[in-house]
C-alpha positions as CSV (number, residue, x, y, z in Angstrom):
1,X,3.2,-21.7,9.7
2,X,6.1,-22.8,10.8
3,X,9.3,-22.1,9.3
4,X,11.6,-24.4,10.7
5,X,14.1,-26.2,8.4
6,X,13.1,-29.3,8.8
7,X,9.5,-28.6,8.1
8,X,8.0,-28.7,4.3
9,X,8.3,-25.3,3.3
10,X,4.4,-24.0,2.5
11,X,3.8,-21.1,1.2
12,X,-0.2,-19.8,2.2
13,X,-1.1,-16.3,1.6
14,X,-4.5,-16.8,3.1
15,X,-3.2,-18.2,6.3
16,X,-3.5,-16.2,9.5
17,X,-0.4,-17.4,11.0
18,X,1.6,-16.2,7.7
19,X,0.0,-12.9,8.2
20,X,1.3,-12.5,11.9
21,X,4.7,-12.9,10.4
22,X,5.3,-13.7,6.7
23,X,9.4,-13.2,6.7
24,X,10.5,-16.4,7.9
25,X,8.6,-18.0,5.1
26,X,10.2,-15.5,2.7
27,X,13.4,-16.2,4.0
28,X,13.2,-20.0,3.6
29,X,11.8,-19.3,-0.1
30,X,14.7,-17.3,-0.8
31,X,17.5,-19.9,0.6
32,X,15.6,-23.1,-0.8
33,X,13.2,-22.4,-3.8
34,X,13.6,-18.8,-4.9
35,X,10.7,-19.7,-8.0
36,X,8.3,-21.8,-5.4
37,X,5.3,-23.4,-7.3
38,X,2.4,-23.4,-4.4
39,X,0.2,-26.3,-5.3
40,X,-2.8,-25.1,-2.9
41,X,-3.4,-22.1,-5.1
42,X,-1.4,-23.3,-8.2
43,X,1.0,-20.0,-8.1
44,X,4.6,-19.8,-8.7
45,X,6.1,-17.5,-6.2
46,X,9.0,-15.5,-6.5
47,X,11.2,-13.8,-3.8
48,X,14.6,-12.9,-4.6
49,X,15.0,-9.3,-5.6
50,X,16.7,-9.4,-8.7
51,X,13.7,-12.2,-9.7
52,X,11.4,-9.9,-8.6
53,X,12.8,-6.8,-10.3
54,X,13.2,-8.6,-13.7
55,X,8.9,-9.9,-13.6
56,X,8.1,-6.4,-12.6
57,X,9.9,-4.9,-16.2
58,X,9.0,-8.0,-18.4
59,X,5.4,-7.4,-18.6
60,X,5.0,-8.4,-22.1
61,X,5.5,-12.0,-20.4
62,X,4.5,-11.3,-16.9
63,X,1.3,-9.4,-17.7
64,X,-1.1,-7.3,-15.9
65,X,-4.6,-8.3,-18.4
66,X,-5.6,-10.7,-14.9
67,X,-5.1,-8.0,-12.6
68,X,-2.4,-8.2,-9.8
69,X,-4.9,-10.1,-6.9
70,X,-4.2,-13.6,-6.3
71,X,-8.3,-14.0,-5.5
72,X,-10.0,-16.2,-8.1
73,X,-12.8,-13.8,-8.3
74,X,-10.8,-10.8,-9.2
75,X,-8.1,-12.7,-11.4
76,X,-10.4,-11.9,-14.9
77,X,-9.6,-10.1,-18.1
78,X,-12.1,-7.7,-17.0
79,X,-9.9,-6.9,-13.9
80,X,-9.0,-3.4,-15.5
81,X,-12.5,-2.3,-14.9
82,X,-12.4,-2.5,-11.0
83,X,-8.4,-1.5,-10.8
84,X,-8.1,0.6,-14.0
85,X,-4.7,0.7,-15.4
86,X,-3.4,-1.9,-13.0
87,X,-4.8,-4.6,-15.0
88,X,-3.7,-3.5,-18.9
89,X,-0.8,-4.0,-20.6
90,X,0.8,-2.0,-23.1
91,X,-1.0,0.1,-25.4
92,X,-4.2,0.2,-23.5
93,X,-2.4,0.6,-20.1
94,X,-0.3,3.7,-21.8
95,X,-3.5,5.1,-22.9
96,X,-5.4,5.3,-19.4
97,X,-1.8,6.1,-17.4
98,X,-1.3,8.8,-19.9
99,X,-4.6,10.4,-19.2
100,X,-4.8,9.8,-15.6
101,X,-1.4,11.5,-15.4
102,X,-2.6,14.5,-17.2
103,X,-4.8,15.1,-13.8
104,X,-3.0,13.5,-11.3
105,X,-0.3,15.5,-12.0
106,X,3.0,16.1,-9.4
107,X,1.4,19.8,-9.3
108,X,-1.7,18.5,-7.9
109,X,0.0,16.1,-5.5
110,X,2.2,19.4,-4.0
111,X,-0.4,21.6,-4.0
112,X,-2.1,19.0,-1.1
113,X,0.7,19.6,1.1
114,X,-1.5,22.7,3.0
115,X,-4.7,20.4,3.1
116,X,-2.4,17.4,4.2
117,X,-0.9,19.8,6.8
118,X,-4.2,21.2,7.9
119,X,-5.9,17.4,8.2
120,X,-2.5,16.3,10.7
121,X,-2.9,19.2,12.7
122,X,-6.6,18.6,13.2
123,X,-6.1,14.7,13.9
124,X,-3.2,15.1,15.6
125,X,-4.6,17.6,18.1
126,X,-7.6,15.4,18.7
127,X,-5.2,11.9,18.9
128,X,-2.8,13.5,21.4
129,X,-5.9,14.7,23.6
130,X,-7.2,11.5,23.7
131,X,-3.9,9.9,24.9
132,X,-3.7,12.4,27.6
133,X,-6.9,11.7,29.0
134,X,-7.1,8.2,29.1
135,X,-3.4,7.3,28.8
136,X,-3.0,5.9,25.0
137,X,-4.5,6.5,22.0
138,X,-5.5,4.5,18.7
139,X,-2.8,5.3,16.2
140,X,-5.1,3.5,13.4
141,X,-8.5,4.6,14.9
142,X,-8.0,7.8,16.1
143,X,-5.2,9.0,13.2
144,X,-3.7,6.5,10.3
145,X,-7.3,5.6,9.5
146,X,-8.3,8.8,8.7
147,X,-6.4,11.2,7.6
148,X,-5.2,8.9,4.1
149,X,-8.7,8.7,3.6
150,X,-9.7,12.1,4.0
151,X,-6.5,13.2,1.8
152,X,-7.7,11.2,-0.9
153,X,-11.3,12.0,-0.5
154,X,-10.4,15.9,-0.5
155,X,-9.1,15.2,-3.7
156,X,-11.5,13.4,-5.5
157,X,-14.1,15.7,-4.0
158,X,-16.0,13.3,-1.4
159,X,-18.3,15.8,1.2
160,X,-16.6,15.0,4.5
161,X,-20.3,13.4,5.6
162,X,-19.6,10.5,3.1
163,X,-16.1,9.7,4.7
164,X,-16.8,7.7,7.3
165,X,-19.1,5.1,5.2
166,X,-16.4,5.4,1.9
167,X,-13.4,4.6,4.7
168,X,-15.8,1.7,5.9
169,X,-16.2,0.4,2.6
170,X,-12.2,0.1,1.7
171,X,-11.8,-1.3,4.7
172,X,-14.1,-4.5,3.7
173,X,-12.7,-5.0,0.2
174,X,-9.3,-5.5,1.8
175,X,-10.3,-7.4,4.3
176,X,-9.8,-11.5,4.2
177,X,-11.7,-14.0,6.3
178,X,-9.8,-17.0,8.0
179,X,-10.5,-20.2,5.7
180,X,-11.7,-17.9,2.9
181,X,-9.4,-18.3,0.1
182,X,-11.3,-15.4,-2.3
183,X,-13.4,-12.3,-1.3
184,X,-15.5,-12.5,1.8
185,X,-19.4,-11.3,0.8
186,X,-19.1,-8.4,2.0
187,X,-15.7,-7.4,0.5
188,X,-17.9,-7.9,-2.8
189,X,-20.9,-6.0,-1.6
190,X,-18.7,-3.1,-0.1
191,X,-16.8,-3.0,-3.8
192,X,-20.6,-2.9,-5.7
193,X,-21.4,0.1,-2.9
194,X,-18.2,2.2,-4.0
195,X,-19.1,1.7,-7.6
196,X,-22.4,2.6,-7.3
197,X,-21.4,5.9,-5.3
198,X,-18.4,6.4,-7.9
199,X,-20.5,6.2,-10.3
200,X,-23.2,9.0,-8.9
201,X,-20.4,11.1,-8.4
202,X,-19.1,10.8,-11.8
203,X,-22.6,11.7,-12.8
204,X,-22.7,14.5,-10.7
205,X,-19.4,16.2,-12.3
206,X,-20.6,15.9,-15.6
207,X,-23.6,17.9,-14.6
208,X,-21.4,20.6,-12.7
209,X,-17.7,20.3,-12.7
210,X,-15.9,21.5,-9.8
211,X,-12.0,22.0,-8.8
212,X,-11.6,17.9,-8.2
213,X,-9.8,15.4,-9.6
214,X,-12.8,13.8,-10.7
215,X,-13.9,17.1,-12.5
216,X,-10.0,16.9,-13.7
217,X,-10.0,13.2,-14.7
218,X,-13.5,13.9,-16.7
219,X,-12.2,16.7,-18.7
220,X,-8.4,15.1,-19.0
221,X,-7.8,15.0,-23.3
222,X,-4.6,13.8,-24.8
223,X,-5.1,14.1,-29.0
224,X,-8.9,14.0,-28.8
225,X,-9.1,11.1,-26.3
226,X,-10.8,11.2,-23.2
227,X,-11.6,8.6,-20.4
228,X,-15.1,7.0,-20.3
229,X,-17.1,7.3,-17.0
230,X,-16.3,3.8,-16.7
231,X,-12.4,4.5,-16.7
232,X,-12.6,7.4,-14.1
233,X,-14.8,5.3,-11.5
234,X,-12.3,2.6,-12.5
235,X,-9.5,4.9,-11.0
236,X,-11.1,6.3,-8.3
237,X,-12.1,3.1,-7.0
238,X,-8.1,2.2,-7.1
239,X,-7.1,5.2,-5.5
240,X,-9.6,4.6,-2.8
241,X,-8.3,0.9,-2.1
242,X,-4.7,1.3,-3.0
243,X,-3.9,4.9,-2.0
244,X,-5.7,5.1,1.1
245,X,-5.2,1.2,2.6
246,X,-1.3,1.7,1.6
247,X,-0.8,5.0,3.4
248,X,-2.7,3.9,6.1
249,X,-0.6,0.7,7.7
250,X,2.6,2.7,6.3
251,X,1.6,5.0,8.8
252,X,1.2,2.2,11.5
253,X,4.1,0.1,10.7
254,X,6.3,3.5,11.0
255,X,5.2,3.6,14.3
256,X,5.3,0.1,15.4
257,X,8.6,-0.2,14.4
258,X,10.7,3.0,15.5
259,X,8.6,2.5,18.9
260,X,10.6,-1.4,19.0
261,X,14.2,0.5,18.5
262,X,14.0,2.8,21.5
263,X,17.8,4.4,20.3
264,X,16.6,5.2,16.9
265,X,13.3,6.7,18.0
266,X,15.0,9.2,20.6
267,X,17.4,10.2,17.5
268,X,14.5,11.0,15.8
269,X,12.3,12.8,18.3
270,X,15.9,14.8,19.6
271,X,15.4,17.0,16.4
272,X,12.1,18.8,16.7
273,X,13.6,22.2,14.7
274,X,14.7,20.2,11.9
275,X,12.6,16.9,12.3
276,X,13.4,16.0,8.1
277,X,16.7,14.9,8.7
278,X,15.6,11.1,9.6
279,X,12.2,11.7,9.0
280,X,12.4,10.7,5.4
281,X,14.7,7.5,6.2
282,X,12.5,6.3,8.6
283,X,9.7,6.3,6.1
284,X,12.3,4.9,3.3
285,X,13.2,2.0,6.0
286,X,9.5,1.6,7.3
287,X,8.9,0.5,3.0
288,X,11.7,-1.7,3.2
289,X,11.7,-3.3,6.1
290,X,7.8,-3.7,6.5
291,X,6.1,-2.7,2.8
292,X,1.9,-1.9,3.3
293,X,1.9,-3.6,-0.8
294,X,3.7,-7.4,0.2
295,X,2.8,-9.0,-3.3
296,X,1.7,-9.1,-6.5
297,X,0.4,-11.2,-9.2
298,X,1.1,-11.3,-13.0
299,X,-0.3,-13.4,-15.6
300,X,2.3,-15.5,-17.3
301,X,1.8,-14.9,-21.3
302,X,3.9,-17.9,-22.8
303,X,6.1,-20.6,-21.1
304,X,9.5,-19.1,-19.7
305,X,12.2,-19.5,-17.7
306,X,12.5,-17.6,-14.1
307,X,16.0,-17.9,-12.5
308,X,16.7,-21.7,-14.9
309,X,13.0,-22.5,-13.2
310,X,10.0,-23.9,-16.4
311,X,7.2,-21.6,-16.2
312,X,4.5,-22.8,-17.7
313,X,2.2,-19.9,-20.3
314,X,-0.7,-19.4,-18.6
315,X,0.1,-19.8,-15.5
316,X,-0.4,-17.2,-12.3
317,X,3.0,-16.1,-11.1
318,X,3.3,-14.0,-7.8
319,X,6.0,-11.5,-7.1
320,X,6.8,-11.1,-3.3
321,X,7.8,-7.5,-2.8
322,X,8.1,-8.2,0.8
323,X,10.3,-10.7,0.5
324,X,12.7,-8.6,-2.5
325,X,13.1,-6.1,-0.2
326,X,14.7,-8.2,2.6
327,X,17.3,-10.1,0.3
328,X,20.4,-10.1,1.8
329,X,22.0,-10.4,-1.8
330,X,21.3,-6.3,-1.7
331,X,20.5,-5.3,1.7
332,X,23.0,-5.6,4.4
333,X,21.8,-7.0,8.0
334,X,17.8,-6.9,5.7
335,X,16.2,-8.4,8.9
336,X,17.3,-5.5,11.0
337,X,15.1,-2.3,11.3
338,X,17.6,0.8,10.6
339,X,16.7,3.8,9.9
340,X,20.5,5.0,9.4
341,X,20.9,2.3,6.4
342,X,22.7,3.5,3.4
343,X,20.7,5.9,0.8
344,X,22.0,3.4,-1.9
345,X,20.5,0.4,-0.6
346,X,17.2,2.4,0.2
347,X,16.7,3.2,-3.5
348,X,16.7,-0.2,-3.9
349,X,13.1,-1.5,-2.5
350,X,10.3,-2.7,-4.9
351,X,7.8,-1.0,-2.5
352,X,5.9,0.9,-5.0
353,X,7.1,-1.9,-8.2
354,X,9.4,-0.5,-10.6
355,X,8.9,0.2,-14.3
356,X,5.9,0.3,-16.8
357,X,3.7,-0.1,-13.9
358,X,5.7,1.9,-11.0
359,X,3.2,3.2,-8.7
360,X,1.3,6.1,-9.6
361,X,0.6,7.1,-6.2
362,X,4.1,7.0,-4.8
363,X,4.9,10.8,-4.4
364,X,1.2,11.2,-2.8
365,X,1.9,8.2,-0.2
366,X,5.7,10.0,0.9
367,X,4.5,13.6,0.9
368,X,1.3,12.5,3.4
369,X,3.8,10.3,5.8
370,X,6.5,13.3,5.3
371,X,3.9,16.2,6.8
372,X,2.4,13.7,9.3
373,X,5.8,12.0,10.8
374,X,7.3,15.5,10.8
375,X,4.4,17.2,12.7
376,X,4.2,14.3,15.1
377,X,8.3,15.1,15.9
378,X,7.3,18.8,16.4
379,X,5.1,17.7,18.7
380,X,5.9,14.9,20.6
381,X,9.2,14.1,23.1
382,X,8.0,10.3,23.2
383,X,5.9,7.8,22.2
384,X,5.3,4.3,22.9
385,X,3.1,1.7,21.2
386,X,1.9,-1.5,23.2
387,X,2.3,-4.2,20.2
388,X,1.4,-6.6,22.7
389,X,-2.3,-5.4,22.4
390,X,-1.9,-4.4,18.4
391,X,-4.6,-5.6,16.0
392,X,-3.3,-6.9,13.0
393,X,-5.0,-6.6,9.6
394,X,-5.7,-10.1,7.6
395,X,-5.5,-9.4,3.8
396,X,-3.5,-10.8,1.0
397,X,-3.0,-7.4,-0.4
398,X,-1.8,-5.2,2.2
399,X,0.4,-5.7,5.8
400,X,-0.2,-3.5,8.8
401,X,-2.9,-2.9,11.8
402,X,-6.4,-2.4,12.6
403,X,-5.3,-1.1,15.8
404,X,-2.5,0.5,17.3
405,X,-2.5,1.5,20.9
406,X,0.2,4.0,21.8
407,X,1.2,6.4,24.5
408,X,2.1,9.8,23.5
409,X,4.1,12.2,25.8
410,X,3.6,15.9,24.2
411,X,6.8,18.2,24.4
412,X,6.8,21.1,27.0
413,X,5.9,24.3,25.3
């Protein structure tokens, strides 16, 4: 995909070249056509921060009732059966979100900290040993692709023996094949397999409750209302896809971009006694600069206008979170990765959405990233990502890597 000023402006979210670097196209969209109609997929593409924010807040007109994926097979009034409250609006959305929130509490997330720390130490020790022996490790294969799934699996009650297979299935769900403008067959089969697995798990917890999120979801009750088994399964599916994949990509993107800026990397690694000082802004700037979740679809319920452009009722709108986070109307020098960016600017990022559908797992993602990267700073005095050999994930829903070769130098005792 060419992003020169003289070439036609083409937005193709399935194009592999676009996946490699969507940001020049985003820039052209913001500059030339901020509410762009992409005829190939009949999408209305919204790229400026103010407009993205507005659309995410106006869920009466920009509805979730057909889901949030631009894939044709996932665009359906039944999307909620797969993606839980992400495929609902209004009272229906509020009902499930409240019931889920009764089980998925901030306290339950905070109580995961020792488990996240333990898993971090386990996988980091292994990753650093591989790097010492072989000269490098694969940050995704050896660490970032394992820990988030283990955290969520531990939370949900997935046995350790099943986690590699659940992770493999989740990867297939988000992968897109070159030339296929929809969920590939392998992705659909993986979705069916995950639902079958979670169905069995829910049935087991009905018979014998335990101290995990699945049991808590089954027990959650508000004013006599409880979640149905199918609603619990949909939320578990949402967790394993959205919660696992996005955090894996965040951890990979964080190392890639910091490694590309040696002065900032050295500043972060210079403070092992108090790593939190720069780790938190490192996470937030990564979320801004190259967010894991790049775009979300919305169903337009009636004829409306966005930034003066008429958009017909029944259309599919696509909000570009990745573009909004680089809008020069909000962010200073937005194409520059800067962990010293002002907090006031970082507070404007839309990586987790906004409004009624603000990401329920934002606190968990930030907790995992903070624990992991603080421990990395404590243990490592230098790292270098070999970006030339990195392998990118091709997906319309997440942006990140399947492989990220990285050399680590461990701190001397």
